VEXDREN-2710 file (C-alpha; in Angstrom, 1 decimal):
% VEXDREN-2710
k/r/px/py/pz
1/MET/57.9/104.8/-125.6
2/SER/60.6/107.6/-125.1
3/SER/62.7/107.4/-121.9
4/ARG/61.0/111.1/-121.1
5/PRO/57.4/110.7/-119.8
6/ARG/54.9/112.9/-121.6
7/ALA/51.7/114.5/-120.8
8/ALA/49.3/112.0/-119.4
9/TRP/45.7/113.7/-120.6
10/PRO/46.3/112.2/-124.3
11/LEU/47.0/108.9/-122.9
12/VAL/43.9/109.0/-121.0
13/ALA/41.7/110.3/-123.8
14/VAL/43.0/107.2/-126.4
15/PHE/42.6/105.1/-123.3
16/THR/39.0/106.1/-123.1
17/ALA/38.5/105.8/-126.8
18/GLY/39.9/102.1/-126.9
19/TYR/38.2/101.0/-123.7
20/LEU/34.8/102.3/-124.2
21/ALA/33.6/99.3/-126.5
22/ALA/33.9/96.9/-123.5
23/TYR/32.2/99.0/-121.2
24/LEU/29.2/99.6/-123.5
25/LEU/29.0/95.7/-124.2
26/PRO/25.8/94.8/-122.3
27/THR/23.9/97.3/-124.2
28/ILE/25.3/96.5/-127.4
29/VAL/24.4/92.4/-127.0
30/GLY/20.9/93.4/-125.5
31/ARG/20.1/95.8/-128.6
32/LEU/21.6/93.2/-131.1
33/SER/19.4/90.8/-129.4
34/VAL/16.2/92.7/-129.4
35/HIS/16.6/94.8/-132.7
36/LEU/18.2/92.4/-135.4
37/GLY/16.5/89.5/-134.2
38/LEU/19.4/87.5/-132.9
39/SER/19.6/85.0/-129.7
40/THR/21.2/85.6/-126.5
41/ALA/24.0/83.4/-127.6
42/GLN/24.3/84.8/-131.2
43/ALA/24.3/88.4/-129.7
44/GLY/27.1/87.5/-127.5
45/LEU/29.2/86.0/-130.5
46/VAL/29.1/89.4/-132.0
47/GLY/30.4/91.1/-129.0
48/SER/32.9/88.3/-128.6
49/ALA/34.1/88.9/-132.2
50/LEU/34.7/92.5/-131.5
51/LEU/36.7/92.1/-128.8
52/LEU/38.7/89.2/-130.1
53/SER/39.3/91.6/-133.0
54/SER/40.6/94.1/-130.3
55/ALA/42.8/91.5/-128.5
56/THR/44.5/90.8/-131.9
57/ALA/45.4/93.9/-132.8
58/GLY/46.9/94.3/-129.0
59/PHE/49.0/91.3/-129.3
60/THR/50.3/92.3/-133.0
61/LEU/51.1/95.5/-131.7
62/ALA/53.2/94.3/-128.1
63/GLY/56.5/95.8/-128.4
64/ARG/56.2/97.6/-131.4
65/VAL/54.9/101.0/-130.4
66/GLU/58.2/102.2/-129.6
67/THR/59.3/101.3/-133.3
68/TYR/56.5/103.1/-134.7
69/GLY/56.0/105.8/-132.5
70/PRO/52.8/106.3/-130.8
71/ARG/51.0/109.1/-132.8
72/ARG/50.9/107.2/-136.1
73/PRO/49.3/103.7/-134.5
74/ALA/46.9/105.8/-132.3
75/ARG/45.7/107.7/-135.4
76/ILE/45.2/104.4/-137.5
77/GLY/43.2/103.0/-134.6
78/LEU/41.1/106.1/-134.2
79/VAL/40.3/105.9/-137.9
80/LEU/39.5/102.2/-137.8
81/ALA/37.1/102.9/-134.8
82/VAL/35.3/105.7/-136.4
83/VAL/35.1/103.6/-139.9
84/GLY/34.0/100.3/-138.3
85/TYR/31.7/101.3/-135.7
86/GLY/30.2/103.9/-138.1
87/CYS/29.6/101.1/-140.6
88/ALA/28.0/98.9/-138.0
89/ALA/25.8/101.6/-136.8
90/LEU/24.7/102.4/-140.6
91/ALA/24.3/98.4/-141.6
92/GLY/21.2/96.9/-141.4
93/SER/22.1/93.4/-142.0
94/VAL/23.9/91.0/-139.5
95/PRO/26.9/90.3/-141.8
96/LEU/27.7/93.7/-142.2
97/VAL/27.1/94.7/-138.4
98/VAL/29.7/92.1/-137.7
99/MET/32.0/93.0/-140.2
100/GLY/31.9/96.6/-138.9
101/ALA/32.1/95.5/-135.1
102/MET/35.2/93.5/-136.0
103/ILE/36.9/96.4/-138.1
104/GLY/35.9/98.9/-135.0
105/GLY/37.5/96.0/-132.4
106/LEU/40.8/96.3/-134.3
107/GLY/40.7/100.3/-133.7
108/SER/39.8/99.7/-130.2
109/GLY/42.5/97.3/-129.5
110/THR/45.1/99.2/-131.5
111/ALA/44.4/102.5/-129.2
112/THR/44.4/100.6/-126.1
113/ALA/47.8/99.2/-126.7
114/VAL/49.1/102.5/-127.6
115/ALA/47.7/103.9/-124.4
116/ALA/49.2/100.8/-122.2
117/ALA/52.6/101.2/-123.7
118/GLY/52.5/105.1/-122.8
119/ILE/51.1/104.4/-119.2
120/ALA/54.1/101.8/-118.6
121/ALA/56.4/105.0/-119.5
122/GLN/55.0/107.2/-117.1
123/LEU/56.4/107.9/-113.7
124/ASP/53.3/106.6/-111.9
125/PRO/51.7/104.3/-114.0
126/HIS/48.8/103.5/-111.5
127/ARG/47.6/107.2/-111.5
128/THR/47.6/107.5/-115.3
129/SER/45.9/104.0/-115.4
130/SER/43.3/105.3/-112.6
131/LEU/42.5/108.6/-114.8
132/GLY/42.0/106.3/-117.7
133/LEU/39.5/104.2/-115.9
134/LEU/37.9/107.4/-114.5
135/SER/37.5/108.8/-117.7
136/VAL/35.8/105.8/-119.4
137/SER/33.6/105.3/-116.6
138/ALA/32.6/108.6/-116.7
139/THR/31.9/108.7/-120.5
140/ALA/30.1/105.2/-120.5
141/GLY/28.0/106.3/-117.5
142/ALA/27.0/109.5/-119.3
143/LEU/25.8/106.9/-122.6
144/TYR/24.0/104.7/-120.3
145/LEU/21.7/107.6/-119.0
146/THR/21.1/109.0/-122.4
147/ILE/21.0/106.0/-124.8
148/PRO/17.7/104.5/-123.4
149/HIS/15.9/107.7/-124.1
150/LEU/17.1/108.0/-127.4
151/GLY/15.9/104.8/-129.2
152/GLY/17.8/103.9/-132.5
153/GLY/18.0/100.2/-132.0
154/HIS/21.5/98.9/-132.5
155/ARG/22.9/101.7/-134.3
156/LEU/23.0/104.2/-131.3
157/PRO/25.8/102.4/-129.3
158/PHE/28.2/102.1/-132.1
159/ALA/27.6/105.6/-133.3
160/SER/28.5/106.7/-130.0
161/ILE/31.9/105.0/-129.6
162/ALA/32.5/106.2/-133.4
163/LEU/31.6/109.8/-132.4
164/VAL/34.3/109.4/-128.9
165/ALA/36.9/107.8/-131.3
166/LEU/36.5/110.8/-133.4
167/LEU/36.3/113.3/-130.6
168/VAL/39.6/112.0/-129.4
169/TRP/41.5/112.6/-132.7
170/PRO/42.9/115.9/-131.6
171/ALA/44.7/114.5/-128.6
172/THR/46.9/112.4/-131.0
173/ALA/48.7/115.6/-131.9
174/ARG/50.1/115.7/-128.1
175/LEU/51.8/112.4/-128.5
176/GLY/55.2/111.7/-129.8
177/GLY/56.4/110.5/-133.0
178/VAL/59.0/107.9/-133.9
179/THR/61.9/108.0/-131.3
180/PRO/65.4/106.8/-132.0
181/THR/66.3/104.4/-129.4
182/GLY/70.0/103.8/-130.6
183/PRO/71.8/100.3/-130.7
184/ALA/71.3/99.6/-127.1
185/ALA/68.3/97.8/-125.3
186/PRO/66.4/96.3/-128.5
187/VAL/62.6/96.4/-128.3
188/THR/63.0/92.7/-129.2
189/GLY/65.1/91.8/-126.3
190/ARG/64.1/89.0/-123.4
191/LEU/61.0/90.1/-121.6
192/PRO/61.7/91.0/-117.8
193/HIS/60.0/89.0/-115.3
194/ARG/58.9/86.0/-117.9
195/ARG/57.4/83.8/-115.1
196/SER/55.5/86.4/-113.1
197/GLY/54.2/88.4/-116.6
198/LEU/53.0/85.0/-118.0
199/VAL/51.4/84.3/-114.5
200/LEU/49.7/87.7/-114.4
201/ALA/48.5/87.7/-118.3
202/GLY/46.9/84.2/-117.8
203/GLY/45.2/85.2/-114.5
204/MET/44.1/88.6/-116.2
205/LEU/42.6/86.4/-119.1
206/VAL/40.5/84.4/-116.4
207/TRP/39.8/87.4/-114.3
208/SER/38.5/89.3/-117.0
209/MET/36.5/86.5/-118.5
210/ALA/34.6/85.9/-115.4
211/GLN/33.6/89.6/-115.1
212/ASN/32.7/89.8/-118.6
213/ALA/30.5/86.7/-118.6
214/LEU/28.5/88.3/-116.1
215/TRP/28.6/91.9/-117.7
216/GLY/27.5/90.7/-121.1
217/VAL/24.2/89.4/-119.9
218/SER/23.5/91.6/-116.9
219/SER/20.9/93.6/-119.1
220/ARG/19.2/90.3/-119.8
221/ILE/19.3/89.2/-116.3
222/GLY/17.2/92.8/-115.3
223/VAL/14.8/91.9/-118.1
224/SER/14.3/88.2/-117.8
225/GLN/14.8/87.5/-114.2
226/VAL/13.9/90.9/-112.4
227/GLY/11.7/92.1/-114.8
228/LEU/13.1/95.7/-115.3
229/SER/12.8/98.1/-118.0
230/GLU/15.6/99.3/-120.2
231/VAL/15.3/102.8/-118.9
232/THR/15.3/101.3/-115.4
233/ILE/18.6/99.1/-116.2
234/GLY/20.3/102.1/-117.9
235/ALA/19.7/104.1/-114.4
236/VAL/21.0/101.2/-112.6
237/PHE/24.2/100.8/-114.8
238/ALA/24.9/104.6/-114.8
239/ALA/24.4/104.5/-111.0
240/ALA/26.8/101.6/-110.8
241/LEU/29.4/103.5/-113.0
242/GLY/29.2/106.4/-111.1
243/ALA/30.2/104.4/-107.9
244/GLY/32.9/103.0/-109.9
245/LEU/34.2/106.7/-110.4
246/LEU/34.0/107.1/-106.6
247/GLY/36.1/103.8/-106.3
248/VAL/38.7/104.9/-109.0
249/MET/39.4/108.3/-107.4
250/GLY/39.8/106.2/-104.1
251/ALA/42.4/104.1/-105.6
252/GLY/44.1/107.1/-107.2
253/MET/44.3/108.8/-103.9
254/LEU/45.3/105.6/-101.9
255/GLY/48.0/104.6/-104.3
256/ALA/50.8/102.3/-103.5
257/ARG/50.3/102.9/-99.6
258/LEU/48.9/99.4/-99.2
259/GLY/50.9/98.0/-102.1
260/ARG/49.0/96.5/-105.0
261/ALA/48.3/92.7/-103.3
262/VAL/46.0/93.7/-100.5
263/PRO/43.8/96.0/-103.3
264/ILE/43.9/93.2/-105.7
265/GLY/43.1/90.1/-103.4
266/MET/40.4/91.7/-101.1
267/GLY/39.0/93.5/-104.1
268/THR/38.7/90.2/-105.8
269/VAL/36.9/88.5/-102.7
270/ILE/34.5/91.4/-102.9
271/ILE/33.7/91.1/-106.6
272/ALA/33.2/87.3/-106.5
273/ALA/30.5/88.1/-103.8
274/SER/29.0/90.7/-105.9
275/ILE/28.9/88.5/-108.9
276/VAL/26.8/86.0/-106.9
277/LEU/24.6/88.3/-105.8
278/SER/23.9/89.9/-108.8
279/SER/23.3/86.9/-110.9
280/SER/20.7/85.4/-107.9
281/ALA/18.8/89.0/-107.7
282/GLY/15.2/88.8/-107.6
283/ASN/14.3/92.4/-107.5
284/LEU/15.7/95.8/-108.0
285/GLY/17.3/96.5/-104.6
286/GLN/19.2/93.1/-104.9
287/PHE/20.2/93.6/-108.4
288/ALA/20.9/97.2/-108.2
289/THR/23.0/96.4/-105.0
290/GLY/24.9/93.5/-106.9
291/GLU/25.9/95.8/-109.9
292/ILE/27.0/99.0/-108.0
293/LEU/28.9/96.9/-105.4
294/TRP/30.6/95.0/-108.3
295/ASN/31.1/98.1/-110.6
296/THR/32.5/100.5/-107.3
297/VAL/35.4/97.4/-107.1
298/TYR/36.2/96.3/-110.4
299/PRO/37.9/99.3/-111.7
300/VAL/39.9/99.6/-108.7
301/VAL/41.2/96.1/-108.9
302/LEU/41.7/96.6/-112.8
303/SER/43.6/99.8/-112.1
304/TYR/46.1/97.9/-109.8
305/LEU/46.3/95.1/-112.3
306/ILE/47.2/97.5/-115.1
307/GLY/49.9/99.3/-113.0
308/LEU/51.2/96.1/-112.0
309/ALA/51.6/95.0/-115.5
310/ALA/53.4/98.4/-116.7
311/SER/56.1/97.9/-113.5
312/LEU/57.2/94.6/-115.0
313/ASP/58.6/96.1/-118.1
314/VAL/59.2/100.3/-118.4
315/ARG/58.8/99.7/-122.5
316/GLY/55.3/98.5/-121.9
317/ARG/55.2/94.9/-123.3
318/TRP/54.0/93.4/-120.3
319/ALA/51.2/95.9/-120.0
320/VAL/50.3/95.5/-123.8
321/LEU/50.4/91.8/-123.4
322/ALA/48.7/91.7/-120.3
323/GLY/46.0/94.2/-121.5
324/SER/45.6/91.9/-124.7
325/ALA/45.0/88.8/-122.7
326/SER/42.7/90.5/-120.8
327/SER/40.6/91.4/-124.0
328/VAL/40.7/87.9/-124.9
329/GLY/39.1/87.0/-121.6
330/VAL/36.8/90.2/-122.1
331/ALA/35.8/88.7/-125.8
332/CYS/35.0/85.1/-124.4
333/GLY/32.9/86.5/-121.3
334/PRO/29.7/86.9/-123.3
335/VAL/29.8/83.5/-124.9
336/LEU/30.5/82.2/-121.7
337/GLY/27.7/83.8/-119.9
338/SER/25.2/83.3/-122.6
339/VAL/26.0/79.6/-122.5
340/LEU/25.7/79.0/-118.6
341/SER/23.0/81.3/-118.5
342/GLU/20.9/79.2/-121.0
343/GLN/22.3/76.0/-120.0
344/ALA/22.2/76.2/-116.2
345/GLY/20.4/79.7/-115.3
346/TYR/21.6/83.1/-114.0
347/PRO/21.8/81.6/-110.4
348/VAL/24.2/78.7/-111.3
349/MET/26.3/81.0/-113.5
350/GLY/26.8/83.2/-111.0
351/LEU/28.3/80.4/-108.6
352/ILE/30.5/79.2/-111.4
353/LEU/32.1/82.9/-112.2
354/GLY/32.1/83.4/-108.5
355/ALA/34.3/80.3/-107.9
356/VAL/36.2/80.9/-110.9
357/THR/37.0/84.6/-109.8
358/LEU/38.5/83.1/-106.3
359/LEU/40.5/80.7/-107.6
360/VAL/42.5/83.1/-109.9
361/ALA/42.8/85.6/-107.1
362/ALA/45.7/83.4/-105.6
363/PRO/48.2/83.5/-108.4
364/VAL/47.4/87.2/-109.6
365/THR/47.8/88.3/-105.7
366/ALA/51.2/86.3/-105.6
367/VAL/52.5/88.1/-108.4
368/ALA/51.6/91.3/-106.9
369/LEU/53.4/90.3/-103.7
370/HIS/56.4/89.0/-105.6
371/THR/57.3/91.8/-108.0
372/GLY/54.6/94.6/-107.8
373/GLY/56.3/97.8/-107.0
374/ARG/59.3/96.5/-105.3
375/PRO/60.0/99.3/-102.7
376/LEU/63.2/100.6/-102.3
377/VAL/64.1/100.3/-98.4
378/PRO/67.0/100.7/-96.3
379/GLY/69.0/97.5/-97.5
380/SER/67.6/97.0/-101.0
381/VAL/70.5/99.0/-102.4
382/ARG/74.1/98.5/-101.1
383/ARG/77.2/99.8/-102.3
384/ARG/79.7/96.7/-102.5
385/GLY/80.9/95.6/-99.2
386/GLY/79.2/98.9/-97.8
387/ALA/76.1/100.2/-96.0
388/PRO/72.3/100.7/-97.7
389/ALA/72.7/103.7/-100.2
390/ALA/69.3/104.7/-98.6
391/LEU/70.4/104.5/-95.3
392/LEU/73.7/106.4/-96.1
393/ALA/71.7/109.1/-97.6
394/VAL/69.7/109.7/-94.6
395/THR/72.6/109.7/-92.2
396/THR/75.4/111.7/-94.1
397/GLY/73.1/114.4/-95.3
398/ALA/73.1/113.7/-99.2
399/VAL/72.0/116.5/-101.7
400/PRO/68.3/115.9/-102.0
401/GLY/67.3/114.2/-105.1
402/ALA/70.6/112.2/-105.1
403/VAL/69.2/108.9/-104.4
404/PRO/65.8/107.6/-104.8
405/LYS/63.2/108.5/-101.8
406/LEU/62.3/105.4/-99.5
407/GLY/59.4/103.7/-100.9
408/ALA/60.2/104.3/-104.6
409/PRO/60.4/101.7/-107.3
410/GLU/63.8/100.1/-107.3
411/GLN/65.8/100.9/-110.0
412/ALA/68.2/98.6/-112.4
413/VAL/71.7/99.0/-111.9
414/THR/74.3/98.3/-114.4
415/GLU/77.9/97.5/-114.0
416/ILE/80.3/99.2/-116.3
417/SER/83.8/97.9/-116.2
418/LEU/86.8/100.6/-117.3
419/PRO/90.3/99.6/-118.2
420/VAL/92.4/100.8/-115.6
421/ARG/96.4/101.5/-116.4
422/ARG/98.8/100.6/-113.4
423/ARG/101.6/103.3/-113.3
424/ARG/105.2/101.9/-112.5
425/PRO/106.5/103.4/-109.3
426/VAL/109.3/105.7/-109.8
427/ARG/112.3/104.4/-107.4
428/ALA/113.1/107.9/-106.8
429/ALA/109.9/109.1/-105.7
430/PHE/110.5/107.0/-102.4
431/ARG/112.7/108.1/-99.4
432/THR/113.4/107.0/-96.0
433/ALA/110.8/108.0/-93.4
434/GLY/112.2/109.1/-89.9
435/PRO/113.7/111.9/-88.1
436/ALA/117.0/111.7/-90.4
437/GLY/114.5/112.6/-93.6
438/GLY/112.9/115.5/-92.3
439/ALA/109.3/117.0/-92.5
440/GLY/109.5/117.2/-96.2
441/GLN/110.5/113.6/-96.8
442/SER/107.7/112.6/-94.5
443/ASN/105.4/114.5/-96.5
444/ALA/106.6/113.2/-99.6
445/TYR/106.2/109.5/-98.8
446/ALA/102.5/110.2/-97.5
447/SER/101.7/112.1/-100.7
448/THR/103.2/108.9/-102.7
449/SER/101.5/106.4/-100.7
450/ASP/98.1/108.4/-101.4
451/ARG/98.3/107.7/-105.3
END
């Protein structure tokens, strides 16, 4: 992306269009199972095909958004989303629905990749990602309140995603076009923080897979195990996503005051407990408590993970790669949840997913401790052989804005060597210092020695 950050709201809009399909996955899987005669595992496979297509688009565009410019791929992604999900909504046969869902998934992944690269170029990636999650949670919550009352079978969820993509189209006019990057710093250069980035991407894959394994079958848990109607389940999901809005707003206000390690680590522990509670629920109270608690904390942790990935590379490559790895985990989630629930039952599935979530919390939190928002504190930036620059700025009354504030992200420093010509001393410039030379001679020696 351009070195000059642009307005955040077009990125938030594109982020919403790209992420909405994953948020509506439970109702998509549930309606495919009920209205097209698919089993739970088969409906989960359709959802996985959609999300794998989305992840493929993300991996393909990683590091290339800067080359193409954000506007063109964002528009291509929205067109694919409108066409693909629109065809899936109009189709009545399973093969056509699957094909349309996969085309729409390519569009969702393209839009998400553009948004992720743009978020990484913002001055505050965590704030922008929080706004994006806030927007997609509000949109999905409104749809969960309305879709159960409108019927329409499998058509309505797909049509809703296509409509949102169509409404987001005008926002792409505010995205930048192709920006010349110059000969320096090629996009294909070595990725910074490769080990931390790989650990984070792998952790997000497993973390997202565990989350979506439950999310993909949550509707079936409510119907089969708890005995709830679709309207009641929709109300529970809407309340859960509404609680998620509060969680994201809280995360946005909290910002980086606690760093990233504490929200990611503690939030993941709470998520694991919520997964176990929701999957073993036997009544409406337990089911609603588990879903609401889980959806309150889940977007909070996700916003910090997105911000952490964005902080690893200002070009947004790690943000796109980690987001695409997360999409692979999201895609595998419905299949994993369907298989585990059919083979072992929902309570055992919850125990397995909770344990996996706890295990992945350790390496991801370690990455947050090691690289997440490395704070600029006195001593982190030093003059060669001198005192910390930030400390000097405080004690010497430097001009405001001349140095970063304490707690700001550390900036990369590049040394530039310049050729220096040494002047040969002029013999006539030296005089004898002392009383015999006079004041003028002494001043001449002093001025010469200062050169």
